[in-house]
C-alpha positions in Angstrom: 22.3 92.3 37.8 20.1 93.3 34.8 18.6 96.6 35.8 16.4 96.9 32.8 14.8 93.5 33.5 14.3 94.4 37.1 12.5 97.6 36.1 10.3 95.7 33.6 9.4 93.1 36.2 8.5 95.9 38.6 6.2 97.4 36.0 4.6 94.2 34.6 5.3 91.5 37.2 8.0 88.9 37.1 5.6 86.2 35.9 4.8 88.2 32.7 8.4 88.2 31.4 10.4 85.4 29.9 13.6 85.4 27.9 14.1 84.1 24.3 17.4 83.6 22.6 17.7 84.6 19.0 21.2 84.3 17.4 23.6 85.9 19.9 20.9 88.1 21.4 18.5 87.8 24.4 15.0 89.1 23.8 12.4 89.8 26.4 8.9 88.4 25.9 6.2 90.3 27.8 2.8 88.6 28.0 0.1 91.2 27.8 -2.5 88.8 26.5 -5.0 89.4 29.2 -4.5 93.2 29.5 -4.1 94.2 25.8 -4.4 91.0 23.8 -0.8 91.2 22.6 2.6 89.8 23.3 5.6 92.1 23.1 9.1 90.9 22.1 11.8 93.4 23.0 15.5 93.8 22.6 17.4 93.7 25.9 20.8 95.4 25.4 20.2 98.2 23.0 20.0 100.6 25.9 23.7 100.0 26.6 24.4 102.1 23.5 24.4 105.9 23.8 23.1 107.2 20.5 24.6 110.3 19.0 21.2 112.1 18.7 20.6 115.6 17.4 20.7 118.3 20.1 17.0 118.9 19.9 16.4 115.3 20.9 18.5 115.4 24.1 17.1 112.8 26.6 16.4 110.2 23.9 19.9 108.7 23.8 18.9 105.3 25.2 16.1 102.9 24.2 14.9 99.5 23.3 13.1 98.2 20.2 10.0 96.1 20.3 7.4 94.4 18.2 3.8 94.2 19.4 2.4 90.8 18.2 -1.1 89.3 18.4 -1.6 87.3 21.5 -2.6 84.2 19.5 0.8 84.0 17.8 3.2 81.5 19.3 6.4 83.3 20.1 8.2 80.4 21.6 10.2 79.5 18.5 11.8 82.7 16.9 12.6 80.7 13.8 8.9 80.0 13.0 8.0 81.8 9.8 5.1 83.7 11.4 7.3 85.6 13.8 10.8 85.2 12.4 10.6 88.5 10.5 10.0 90.4 13.8 13.1 88.9 15.5 15.2 89.4 12.4 14.4 93.1 12.0 14.7 93.9 15.7 18.1 92.3 15.6 19.1 94.0 12.3 18.0 97.5 13.2 19.6 97.3 16.7 23.0 96.0 15.3 23.0 98.4 12.3 22.4 101.4 14.6 25.2 100.3 16.9 27.7 99.2 14.3 27.3 102.4 12.2 27.4 104.6 15.3 24.1 106.2 14.3 20.7 106.7 15.9 17.1 105.9 15.5 13.9 107.6 16.6 10.3 108.2 15.9 9.6 108.4 12.2 12.6 106.5 10.8 11.8 104.0 8.1 13.6 100.9 6.8 13.2 99.2 3.4 13.0 95.6 4.2 13.3 93.9 0.9 15.4 94.2 -2.3 12.7 93.4 -4.8 9.5 94.4 -3.1 8.6 91.1 -1.5 6.4 91.2 1.6 7.9 90.7 5.1 6.4 87.3 5.5 3.6 85.0 4.3 1.1 86.8 6.6 2.6 90.3 6.7 2.1 91.9 3.2 4.0 95.1 3.9 7.7 95.6 2.8 8.8 98.6 4.9 9.0 99.3 8.6 8.2 102.6 10.3 9.7 103.2 13.7 7.3 104.8 16.2 7.1 105.8 19.8 4.4 103.7 21.5 0.8 104.3 20.3 -1.2 101.2 21.2 1.1 100.7 24.3 1.5 104.3 25.1 0.7 103.8 28.8 2.4 100.4 29.2 5.6 101.4 27.5 6.1 104.9 28.8 9.9 105.6 29.4 11.6 103.8 32.2 14.1 105.4 34.5 17.0 103.1 35.2 19.7 104.7 37.4 20.7 107.8 35.5 19.3 106.7 32.1 15.9 107.3 30.7 15.1 104.4 28.5 12.6 105.0 25.7 10.8 102.3 23.6 10.3 102.3 19.8 7.9 99.9 18.1 7.8 98.6 14.5 4.9 99.3 12.2 5.0 97.4 8.9 3.9 99.8 6.1 3.1 99.5 2.4 4.9 101.1 -0.6 2.2 103.7 -1.1 2.4 104.6 2.5 6.2 105.2 2.3 5.5 107.4 -0.8 3.0 109.4 1.2 5.4 109.8 4.1 8.2 111.0 1.8 5.9 113.5 0.1 3.9 114.8 3.0 6.3 114.3 5.9 6.4 112.2 9.1 3.9 114.1 11.2 1.1 114.0 8.6 1.8 110.4 7.8 1.8 109.3 11.4 -1.4 111.2 12.0 -3.0 109.4 9.0 -2.0 106.1 10.5 -3.5 106.9 13.9 -6.7 108.3 12.3 -7.1 104.9 10.5 -6.5 102.9 13.7 -3.0 101.8 12.6 -0.5 101.4 15.4 2.4 99.2 16.4 -0.1 96.4 17.2 0.5 94.0 14.3 -2.6 93.4 12.2 -1.9 90.8 9.5 -5.2 91.6 7.8 -4.8 95.4 7.5 -5.0 97.3 4.2 -3.2 100.5 3.3 -4.2 103.6 5.4 -4.4 105.6 2.2 -7.3 106.1 -0.2 -6.8 104.6 -3.6 -6.8 108.0 -5.3 -3.5 108.8 -3.6 -1.8 106.6 -6.1 -3.1 108.7 -8.9 -3.1 112.2 -7.4 0.1 112.6 -5.5 
């Protein structure tokens, strides 16, 4: 019995959730098109790994990763170029974290390319920022499954100047800047940098 799936079905409704296979991993697809105009793809087994988190983060040992995609994207084929990057990076981050016996949390970042290429034809950014739910703060509040509290972390694609800002000013100021500019884990293939142009010249 998949207790996480049961808990998600209780929250969203059984008819809202389907499973998609990518490589050797099962992903959950949550249809929130009517409620929030998005589709969520989510890892399903990451919560089985107990992360060795810092003591100050006790209670955040278990979680799942997700991407919040526009409802008009077709997610039925994970190998389609439009969405493949999302499946690839959910898979990579999950496996890297488990294989290296490390942890992830709000504010972690990943350099997604070796030579600065964008994530995909439609997603111009080349870094990923891990965030607790912003756009889906209500829908993806933590789930209690038996004795585990399962948290959810979304992916926000970010630009090179934004990663520079984060490294210079810190995670809190950077995340506040994103939120103030309306940037969240909801993927927007048309968004521009959240920073003013002068940041490039006056760091």
